[in-house]
Each structure stands twice: as C-alpha cells, then as structure tokens.
C-alpha positions in Angstrom: 0.1 0.2 -0.1 0.9 3.2 -0.6 1.4 7.0 1.0 -1.9 8.1 -1.2 -3.8 5.1 -0.1 -3.1 6.0 3.3 -4.4 9.4 2.9 -7.6 8.0 0.9 -8.5 5.9 3.7 -8.0 8.5 6.3 -10.0 10.9 4.6 -12.8 8.5 3.8 -14.2 8.0 7.0 -15.9 11.3 6.8 -17.6 10.0 3.8 -18.3 6.8 5.6 -19.7 8.7 8.5 -17.3 6.8 10.9 -15.4 9.9 11.7 -18.9 11.6 12.8 -20.1 8.7 14.5 -17.0 8.7 16.7 -16.8 12.5 17.4 -20.4 12.1 18.4 -19.9 9.7 21.0 -16.7 11.8 22.2 -18.9 15.0 22.3 -21.8 13.1 24.3 -19.4 12.8 27.1 -19.7 16.3 29.2 -15.7 16.2 30.5 -15.9 19.8 31.6 -13.0 19.8 33.8 -13.5 23.3 35.9 -17.5 21.9 36.6 -17.1 19.9 39.9 -20.1 17.8 39.2 -18.7 16.7 35.7 -15.4 15.0 37.4 -16.5 11.5 36.7 -16.8 12.2 33.2 -13.0 12.8 32.9 -12.1 9.2 33.7 -15.2 8.0 31.7 -14.0 9.3 28.8 -10.5 8.0 28.9 -11.9 4.2 29.9 -15.2 4.2 27.6 -13.1 5.7 24.4 -9.6 6.1 24.4 -8.4 3.0 26.4 -10.1 0.6 24.0 -9.4 2.4 20.8 -5.5 2.7 21.7 -5.6 -1.1 22.6 -7.0 -1.8 19.2 -4.3 -0.4 17.8 -1.9 -2.2 19.5 -0.7 0.4 22.2 -0.4 -0.3 25.8 -2.2 2.2 28.1 -1.7 3.1 31.6 -3.0 5.9 33.5 -0.9 8.6 35.3 -2.3 10.6 38.1 -1.6 13.5 40.1 -3.6 15.0 43.4 -3.9 18.5 42.1 -5.2 17.2 38.6 -8.7 17.2 38.3 -8.4 14.1 36.0 -6.1 11.4 35.1 -3.7 11.4 32.5 -3.6 8.4 30.3 -0.3 7.1 28.3 -0.5 4.9 25.3 2.4 3.5 24.0 3.4 1.5 20.6 7.1 0.8 20.7 7.9 -0.9 17.4 11.9 -1.2 18.0 15.3 0.1 18.8 16.5 2.9 16.5 13.3 4.0 15.1 12.6 7.6 15.6 10.2 8.4 18.8 7.5 10.9 18.6 5.6 11.9 21.6 1.9 13.2 20.7 -0.3 15.2 23.2 -3.6 15.9 23.3 -6.5 17.0 26.1 -10.1 15.3 26.2 -11.5 17.8 28.8 -13.6 20.8 27.8 -15.0 24.0 29.1 -18.4 24.2 30.2 -21.4 23.6 28.0 -22.8 27.4 28.9 -26.2 28.6 27.6 -27.2 30.6 24.9 -26.5 27.9 22.0 -28.4 28.5 18.8 -32.1 27.1 18.2 -31.4 23.3 17.4 -27.9 23.4 19.0 -26.9 22.0 22.1 -23.3 21.6 23.7 -23.2 17.9 24.2 -25.0 16.7 21.3 -23.0 16.5 17.8 -25.3 18.5 15.2 -24.1 19.0 11.3 -25.3 22.5 9.9 -23.8 24.1 6.9 -21.1 22.1 6.6 -19.9 22.3 10.1 -19.9 20.2 13.0 -21.5 21.8 15.9 -20.6 20.8 19.9 -18.5 21.3 23.0 -15.2 19.8 22.3 -15.4 19.4 18.1 -12.7 22.3 17.9 -11.2 22.2 21.2 -9.9 19.4 21.2 -11.9 16.3 20.8 -12.2 16.9 17.2 -8.8 17.6 16.8 -7.5 14.4 18.8 -10.1 12.6 16.3 -8.4 13.6 13.2 -5.0 12.5 14.6 -6.4 9.3 16.0 -8.0 8.2 13.0 -5.1 9.1 10.7 -3.0 6.5 12.7 -5.5 3.7 12.4 -5.7 4.3 8.7 -1.6 3.9 8.3 -1.7 0.7 10.4 -4.4 -0.6 8.1 -2.2 0.1 5.0 1.2 -0.1 6.3 0.3 -2.5 9.1 2.7 -0.9 11.6 3.9 2.7 12.3 7.6 2.2 11.2 8.2 4.4 14.1 7.7 4.6 18.0 4.9 6.3 19.4 3.8 7.6 23.0 0.6 9.5 23.3 0.0 11.5 26.3 -3.7 12.6 26.5 -4.8 15.1 29.6 -8.0 15.8 31.4 -7.5 18.8 32.5 -5.9 21.4 30.4 -8.8 23.6 30.5 -8.2 24.0 34.3 -4.5 25.0 33.7 -2.8 21.4 33.3 -2.8 21.4 36.9 -0.2 18.5 38.1 0.8 18.0 34.3 4.4 19.4 35.2 5.2 17.0 37.7 3.6 13.9 36.1 6.0 14.7 33.1 8.9 15.2 35.4 8.2 12.0 37.2 7.7 10.1 34.3 10.3 11.6 32.2 12.1 8.5 31.0 9.0 7.2 29.8 8.2 10.2 28.0 11.5 10.5 26.0 11.4 11.0 22.6 12.9 12.9 19.5 9.9 15.4 19.3 6.3 16.6 20.2 3.9 16.6 17.5 0.3 17.8 18.9 -2.7 19.3 17.7 -4.9 22.2 19.2 -5.4 25.7 18.6 -6.4 27.6 15.3 -4.8 27.7 12.1 -3.6 31.0 10.6 -7.0 30.8 8.8 -9.7 28.4 7.9 -8.0 27.5 4.4 -4.3 27.9 5.3 -2.9 24.6 6.7 -0.7 25.9 9.7 2.3 24.7 12.0 3.0 26.6 15.1 6.5 26.0 17.3 5.6 27.1 20.8 3.1 29.6 22.3 3.2 32.8 23.9 3.4 32.8 27.7 0.2 33.9 30.0 -0.5 35.2 33.4 -3.2 36.8 35.2 -3.3 39.1 38.3 -5.4 41.5 40.2 -5.1 45.3 41.2 -7.2 46.5 43.9 -8.0 49.7 45.6 -9.9 49.7 49.1 -10.6 52.8 50.1 -13.0 52.2 52.9 -15.4 49.8 54.2 -19.1 50.9 52.8 -20.8 52.8 50.3 -20.9 56.8 51.0 -23.8 58.9 49.8 -22.5 60.8 46.8 -24.8 64.2 47.7 -23.4 64.0 51.1 -19.7 63.1 50.2 -19.1 63.8 46.8 -15.9 65.8 46.5 -14.5 65.2 49.9 -14.0 61.4 49.5 -11.9 59.6 47.1 -13.1 57.6 44.4 -11.3 53.9 43.9 -13.1 53.6 40.3 -11.6 56.9 39.3 -8.2 56.2 41.0 -8.0 52.5 39.3 -8.8 53.9 36.1 -6.0 56.6 36.3 -3.4 53.8 37.5 -4.3 51.7 34.5 -3.0 54.2 32.4 0.2 54.5 33.9 0.5 50.6 32.4 -1.1 51.0 29.4 -1.5 53.6 26.9 -4.5 55.0 25.1 -3.5 53.2 22.1 -2.7 49.4 24.1 0.9 50.2 24.2 2.7 48.8 27.0 4.3 51.5 29.2 6.5 48.5 31.3 9.3 47.8 29.0 9.9 44.7 31.5 6.4 43.2 30.1 7.9 43.2 26.4 10.3 41.5 24.8 12.5 44.5 23.9 13.1 43.1 20.6 12.0 40.7 17.7 14.5 38.0 16.3 15.7 38.4 12.7 14.4 35.0 11.7 11.2 35.5 13.5 10.5 38.9 12.0 11.4 37.1 8.7 9.1 34.2 8.8 6.2 36.5 9.9 6.8 38.7 6.8 5.1 35.9 4.7 2.1 35.6 6.6 -1.2 37.8 6.9 -4.0 37.7 9.5 -6.7 38.1 7.5 -10.1 38.2 9.4 -12.9 36.1 7.9 -16.6 36.7 7.5 -18.0 37.3 11.0 -14.7 38.2 12.7 -14.1 41.5 13.9 -11.9 44.2 11.8 -8.6 44.5 13.0 -7.9 47.8 14.4 -4.5 49.0 13.1 -4.1 52.1 15.7 -4.6 49.6 18.6 -1.2 47.7 20.1 2.5 48.5 19.8 3.5 51.3 17.3 5.8 50.5 14.2 5.0 46.5 14.3 2.3 44.8 11.6 -0.2 42.8 13.1 1.4 39.5 12.9 4.0 40.7 14.9 1.9 42.1 17.4 -0.1 38.9 18.1 2.5 36.5 17.5 6.0 38.1 18.8 5.1 40.9 21.2 3.5 41.1 24.7 -0.1 42.0 24.7 -1.4 43.8 28.1 -5.2 43.7 28.6 -7.7 44.8 31.2 -9.9 41.7 31.2 -12.5 42.6 33.9 -13.4 45.4 36.1 -15.4 45.9 39.4 -17.0 48.9 40.9 -20.2 49.9 42.5 -23.3 48.0 41.1 -24.5 48.8 37.9 -27.4 46.1 38.1 -28.4 48.3 41.4 -27.2 52.0 41.2 -26.9 52.9 44.5 -25.8 56.4 43.6 -22.9 56.1 46.3 -19.0 56.6 46.1 -18.1 52.8 46.1 -15.9 51.7 48.7 -13.5 49.7 46.5 -12.5 49.2 42.5 -10.7 46.0 41.4 -9.5 44.7 38.1 -7.8 41.9 36.4 -5.1 42.3 34.2 -4.0 39.9 31.8 -0.1 39.6 30.2 0.3 37.3 27.1 4.0 37.2 26.4 6.5 36.0 24.0 10.1 34.4 24.6 12.2 37.0 26.2 10.0 38.2 29.0 11.1 37.5 32.3 7.6 36.2 34.0 8.8 36.5 37.6 9.7 40.1 36.9 6.6 40.8 35.7 4.3 41.6 39.0 7.3 43.6 40.6 7.8 45.4 38.1 4.3 46.6 37.9 4.2 47.4 41.5 7.3 49.7 41.0 5.9 51.4 38.1 2.8 52.1 40.3 4.3 53.4 43.1 6.8 55.5 41.1 3.6 57.5 39.5 2.2 58.0 42.8 -0.1 54.9 43.3 0.9 53.2 46.2 -2.8 52.7 47.2 -2.9 50.5 44.4 -2.7 46.4 45.9 -0.9 44.6 43.1 -1.7 41.1 44.0 0.4 38.1 43.0 -0.6 35.9 40.2 -3.8 33.6 40.7 -4.3 31.3 37.9 -1.5 28.7 36.5 1.5 30.5 34.5 2.0 29.4 30.9 5.4 30.0 30.0 6.6 31.1 26.6 8.3 28.9 24.3 9.5 29.2 20.6 11.4 26.7 18.5 13.6 28.2 15.7 12.0 28.1 12.8 14.8 26.8 10.8 15.0 23.4 12.9 15.3 20.4 11.1 12.1 18.8 12.3 10.0 22.0 11.1 11.6 21.4 7.5 10.5 17.7 7.6 7.2 18.4 8.9 6.6 21.3 6.7 7.8 19.4 3.6 5.3 16.5 4.4 2.5 18.7 4.3 3.3 20.4 1.6 3.7 17.3 -0.4 -0.1 16.4 0.6 -1.6 19.8 0.0 0.4 21.1 -2.9 1.4 24.3 -1.1 3.5 24.9 1.7 1.8 25.6 5.0 2.0 29.1 7.2 4.7 28.5 9.9 4.1 30.3 13.1 7.0 31.1 15.5 4.6 30.3 18.4 1.0 30.9 18.8 -0.9 33.8 20.1 -2.5 32.2 22.9 -1.2 29.8 25.5 -0.5 26.1 26.1 1.2 24.1 28.5 4.0 23.8 25.3 6.8 24.8 28.0 6.4 21.5 29.8 7.6 19.7 27.1 10.2 22.1 25.7 11.8 22.9 29.0 11.2 20.0 31.2 11.3 17.5 28.5 13.6 19.1 26.6 12.0 18.3 23.0 11.7 20.2 19.9 7.7 20.8 19.5 5.5 20.9 16.6 2.0 21.8 16.7 -0.6 20.9 13.6 -4.0 22.9 14.6 -7.0 21.3 12.6 -9.0 24.1 13.4 -9.5 28.1 12.8 -9.8 31.1 14.6 -13.7 31.7 14.4 -14.3 28.1 16.1 -16.5 29.6 18.9 -14.1 27.4 21.0 -14.9 28.3 24.7 -18.3 29.7 24.2 -21.7 28.8 22.8 -22.0 27.3 19.2 -18.5 26.0 19.1 -17.8 24.3 15.8 -15.5 22.6 13.6 -15.4 22.6 9.7 -15.8 19.5 7.9 -13.7 20.5 5.1 -10.6 21.5 7.9 -11.2 17.9 9.3 -10.8 16.3 5.8 -7.7 18.3 5.1 -6.2 17.4 8.7 -6.6 13.6 7.9 -4.6 13.7 4.8 -2.2 16.2 6.3 -1.5 13.6 9.3 -1.8 10.4 7.4 1.1 11.7 5.1 2.9 13.3 8.1 2.5 9.6 9.7 3.6 7.7 6.7 6.7 10.0 6.0 8.1 9.5 9.5 7.7 5.9 9.1 9.6 6.1 6.0 12.6 7.8 8.4 
C-alpha cells in the first residue's frame, strides 16, 4: 500500500460517517474539568473511549495521576523497535462548560451538523482535533501494518483547568516520555483555508490590582468631592501601565526586540479576518509593528474585567473599592517572575501607592518558541506541502497559551503543533464548531506525516 492510499483511507472516514460517529460519542461525554459535578466524566472519557481505541491499535495504556489534577492522564505507547524515531503526541479530552446561549437546534453535548460544520462542545477544542490524529493513525496501521516509528500518546484531562499537575507528572515520568520530537494538535490555523504549524506559544499570566478605600458606600450628595473614588483612581493607575492605544508602558513586560528570523517568517504571513470576525484595528497596539508581529512576537497587556459599584442596582453612592483583572500574554524574552514586581514599581513611581497588586492567581504558562529553521520543522513542512500542494504557514509561536513549556523545557523536546481548527470556531463559547473541510484536510495532512515519519 502507498502514501496516497493511506491518505485516501483516512479521508474516507468522513464519507463513510465513521469519523462523525466517533466524534459524536466523544462530544456526548460532558468532560468539563472546571465543573465539579462533571469530574467522573473525565475518567469515563478515557476508560470508555480512548483506552479501547488505543488497545485496538496495539498500544499499551496506563493512567498517570496527580492530586492537583482534576482527572487522570492517559499514556498510550506503541514501541516498534530500537533505533526507530520516537514521537510524543499530546492532546486533551476535557472541555469547558457547556454554557447557555447555543443557537436554536444546537446543544453543547449533542453533535449536530449544519452548513458544512459539526457543532458541539469539544469539536474544535480538542476532541475533534484528537479524533483527526487517531483516525489518521488507524489508516496508517491498516495500510502499512505498522507505524514504522515508536509512538507515545499523552492525553490530559485538565488542560482547561490550567494543566494542574501535568508538569509534575511529566517530570516524574520523564524517562517514559523520552522522544525525538513532540507533535500535537490544538489551537487554530492562521486562517480556515491555510494549513498551519506553530512552534510554541506565548506565555500567559493574570493578576488583580485593587484599591480598598473604606468599608462602606457613602452617599454621593453628602460626600462627593470629599472622599476619594477608587474607580477613578484605578482607571488612572491603569493608564500608567497601558497607553490610550494599547501600548505597554512597562518595558519589563515586553521582549524588547523581535529576532530577525522570527520577523522574517512572520513577514510571509497575513492575519486576515474571516466573515463574521471583527476587523483588525490597526491603530491599536505597539506602534511600528505589523499585525502579525503584535499577536505572535510581542506582548499584549489587557484589562479583562473591572468591578466598581453595582451597575445592576445603582446606589448613587461613592464605592468603597475597585478591582480589575489584568492579563499579560508574552513571547520568549520576557522574565515572567519580574512582571508583577515591575507593575508594583511602576505604579508606586507614578504615585499610585494605594493600589494593591496581587500575585498571579492562575496557572502560569511560560513562553516557548522553537527555531523556525529547525530540521523537524523543515521535515513536517515538507510533508504537508507534499500532501496539500502548498507550503503551510509557519508561526514561530501561537498567540495564545498552551502547556508547551512542559514539553519544550522540562522534557527538552522540539515542539511542533499542527492545528485542525480555525480562529472563528467559537471555542469556549456557545456554538463551538469544526468545519468538515478542515477535518478532511487534517486527516490527509496527518496521514501523510505519519507515513513520512515511518519512512525515516
């Protein structure tokens, strides 16, 4: 059997409905890791779906657990011989909550097809992408009878909860996870019609800033002009950190410069909003950078939420406190440990010493970026070009954040991500969906990659 036959077999699972049938079973399991009542579903997704599937492909399986993790991890292994390339793959089977607000006729845990898209929670993030890779592996085993390489597949059930415990699990089982490269699928393509690989991720941290002026609300007629307003103070404090066009005023929060080979790779790309996406506001962000450099090679510092008073039930009183949650997305070159101290120092220097800057409150994802000229990048890009007839977009890193630093730093692996989704998929929102056209392309891409790796 041939490379072309393997690709055809993988893509044929869309036409014969077997891909959709399995994805429907995946979606029907409400494995929301942040929902306490859904915790039993995390293990059930592994035991009912993935363990039998991997064993049917000749993999051994075992569960790896950690007390901080909301659910177990699954490690599936198929070792075909010494001296063969060893690939580590990663995916996650947990999802965010179903949420209200889905369009009429759609529901989060019931796969539905509409206008060439499959709708349901996890279709894009990450069960659909996981199914693409597993289906392509099945096709390779059916045509070749073997992989031609060693494969270790790590499935996490807590990525949407910040990957708690995953770092410790990987450190504890580092020998079992030894490999030549990580190949994973998550996140979006650059655009729906553009096959993409990305080589890392921006880091991400969040923290609160707060002013507590007094204990109680005070009538604005009696006390207006006599008592400080924490909401006004906090807004002015934020302007010491972020300029009126979104530029970052604290140099420690930026990489300072963009490496030339990163800039050169980004010059070949174009972030193009699709129908239904918001238009890019060119005036916003770091001056002098292209849109691609802003989102893939620079930091963004955002006010995510603010609280002051009670908008739902106005009290006509001066609020006693105000609070905001700030988020920094950052590329390689930013010292994450220096971020909060730098914010405190900047605010104090600007005279906002009443502002309390809390330490980070969520899991911290560190920034990673594989050299775009790495040999594994060339090999994977060449395979995709052979399959698709066009070269993929190569992003030095994703604009979002993933636990990639665990694989890149703790396990010391080159990391390559091949996403099978697109920016408008509405992941984490109602009406999450996955275009069937991307599924078909992804099946062909992954079947080709697996075939080529097996050819050494």
